[in-house]
Structure formats: structure tokens, C-alpha cells
C-alpha positions in Angstrom: -13.2 -14.4 -171.4 -11.2 -16.1 -169.0 -10.1 -14.7 -165.9 -6.9 -15.0 -166.8 -7.0 -13.6 -170.5 -8.9 -10.6 -168.3 -6.4 -10.2 -166.0 -3.9 -9.9 -168.8 -6.1 -7.1 -170.4 -5.8 -5.3 -167.1 -2.2 -5.2 -166.9 -1.5 -4.6 -169.8 -3.9 -1.4 -169.4 -2.2 -0.5 -166.8 1.0 -1.1 -168.1 -0.1 1.5 -171.4 -1.6 4.0 -169.0 1.5 4.0 -166.5 3.9 4.2 -169.2 2.5 7.4 -171.4 2.5 8.9 -167.5 5.7 8.4 -167.0 6.4 9.6 -170.0 4.9 12.7 -170.2 7.6 15.6 -169.7 8.1 15.2 -173.6 10.2 17.5 -175.9 10.1 21.5 -175.4 7.9 20.6 -172.0 5.4 19.2 -174.1 3.7 15.9 -173.3 4.6 12.3 -174.8 3.3 9.1 -175.5 2.5 7.4 -178.5 1.3 9.6 -181.3 4.0 11.9 -179.8 6.7 9.8 -180.3 6.1 9.1 -183.7 5.7 12.2 -184.7 9.0 13.0 -183.1 10.5 10.2 -184.8 10.5 11.5 -188.4 13.4 12.7 -190.1 12.9 16.1 -190.0 12.1 16.8 -186.8 15.2 14.9 -185.6 17.3 17.2 -187.9 15.1 20.7 -186.5 16.4 19.8 -183.1 20.0 19.5 -184.7 19.7 22.7 -186.1 18.4 24.2 -183.0 21.2 23.0 -180.8 23.6 24.5 -183.3 21.4 27.8 -183.7 20.8 27.1 -187.3 17.5 29.5 -187.3 16.5 29.7 -191.1 17.4 25.5 -191.5 15.8 24.9 -188.0 12.8 27.2 -189.4 12.8 25.6 -192.8 12.4 21.9 -191.2 10.2 22.6 -188.4 7.7 24.4 -191.2 7.2 21.7 -193.0 6.6 19.3 -189.7 3.9 21.4 -188.4 2.4 21.3 -192.1 2.4 17.4 -192.0 1.6 17.6 -188.3 -0.8 20.8 -187.2 -1.0 19.3 -184.1 2.5 18.9 -182.7 2.9 21.5 -179.9 6.3 20.5 -179.8 6.6 21.1 -183.6 5.0 24.7 -183.0 6.7 25.5 -179.7 10.0 24.7 -181.5 8.9 26.5 -184.4 8.4 29.9 -182.2 11.4 29.2 -180.8 13.3 29.4 -183.6 11.7 32.5 -185.4 12.2 34.3 -182.1 15.6 33.5 -181.9 16.2 34.8 -185.4 14.5 38.0 -184.8 10.5 37.5 -186.2 8.9 37.6 -182.9 5.2 38.0 -185.5 5.5 34.8 -186.3 7.0 33.4 -183.0 3.9 34.6 -181.4 2.0 33.4 -183.8 3.3 29.3 -183.3 3.6 29.9 -179.4 0.0 30.7 -179.3 -0.7 27.6 -181.5 1.1 25.4 -179.0 -0.9 26.7 -176.9 -3.6 26.0 -177.9 -2.9 23.0 -178.9 -1.4 22.0 -175.2 -2.7 24.5 -172.8 -0.5 23.0 -170.4 3.4 23.1 -172.2 5.5 24.3 -169.5 7.9 25.3 -172.8 5.7 27.3 -174.5 4.5 29.0 -171.4 8.1 30.0 -170.8 9.4 30.5 -173.8 6.2 32.5 -175.1 6.8 34.9 -171.4 10.5 35.4 -173.0 9.0 36.8 -176.2 6.9 39.3 -174.5 10.0 40.5 -172.7 11.9 41.2 -175.8 8.6 42.7 -177.5 8.4 45.2 -174.4 5.2 43.3 -172.6 5.7 42.4 -169.4 2.3 42.4 -168.1 1.9 39.4 -170.4 5.0 38.0 -169.7 3.9 37.7 -166.2 0.9 36.2 -166.5 3.1 33.1 -168.4 4.6 32.6 -165.2 1.5 32.9 -163.2 0.5 30.2 -165.5 3.8 28.2 -165.0 3.5 28.3 -160.8 -0.3 26.7 -161.6 1.1 24.6 -163.4 3.8 23.1 -161.8 3.4 24.7 -158.4 7.0 27.4 -159.7 9.3 23.9 -158.9 9.6 24.0 -162.9 12.7 24.8 -164.5 11.0 26.8 -167.0 9.5 28.9 -164.0 12.4 29.5 -162.6 14.0 30.3 -166.4 11.3 32.7 -167.2 10.9 34.3 -163.6 14.9 34.7 -163.8 14.2 36.5 -166.9 12.0 39.0 -165.7 13.7 39.4 -162.8 16.9 40.5 -164.9 14.3 42.3 -167.1 13.0 44.8 -164.6 16.9 45.1 -162.6 17.6 46.4 -166.0 14.7 49.0 -166.5 15.4 50.3 -163.4 19.1 51.5 -163.0 
């Protein structure tokens, strides 16, 4: 390999790694990158996010169930499916998919926030607080997910003390 080819290969690798790291936010507080982008480019996934924005939970659940069946290793897909289940009042299935998202990606910020909120709905404050601690470690208590769960816990405590 010539020196010029070696330099070009090194630059290509650096650009690829840099792009993957820069894109690290991902949908729903997860990861990003070419494989994730490909999974999220399918029409059903985009339609599901539109349904979530419009609070059409049954439609979102249907689309995301099909998505995670096809892409079982998509932490974002499981997180959004759990979100839709939680918003529709089905905590059992919500917990199942939040836990699956966190098994795939233990540092998924969105899944930690939302499972914490689900635990609050279920009256399980210690579990919600554990996910707040996880977020504190993952983002040094500076991310939106930490602030949102911290606020939800504070509100639950305030309403419980009245």
C-alpha cells in the first residue's frame, strides 16, 4: 500500500468514527450510526413516530410491534413501543419493552427516563429513583432525561406529602 493510500484509508476511518460518535444522540435518547439509521429509515418506524406525536397509541403500538419484530435489536424501537404502551395505560407491556431496550443498550437515556416514569405510575418510587441515579451517572445529571425524571419524582413526592 502506498503512503498516499494509507493516509486516505486512515482519514476515511477517522471520518467514519467521528461521524458515528457525533451522531450518538439517536432517536429517543439512544445511539445512532449507519445500522440504526437504516432501521429507522423504514416507513413503518417513521409513521409510528408520527402516530406518537399525534397520541394515536394503538396505531403506534401496531407499527412498532411490527418494527421490533423485524429489528429486535433496536433499542429505540423498543423504547418508543414501551412509551406508547405506557401512554395507553398498559404498564406490563411497557415494562417488558423498556427492559428490552435497556438490555440492548444499558446507557439508553430515554429508556431510563421513561421506565422511571412508568415506575412512578406504578407507585414504585425506589425503582424510579434507581433510574434517576443511572441517568446521573450516564450524563452527569446534565441531560434533559435526568431533569425530566427528577422533576417527575419531585412532583410525585410533593403530591404524596399533601
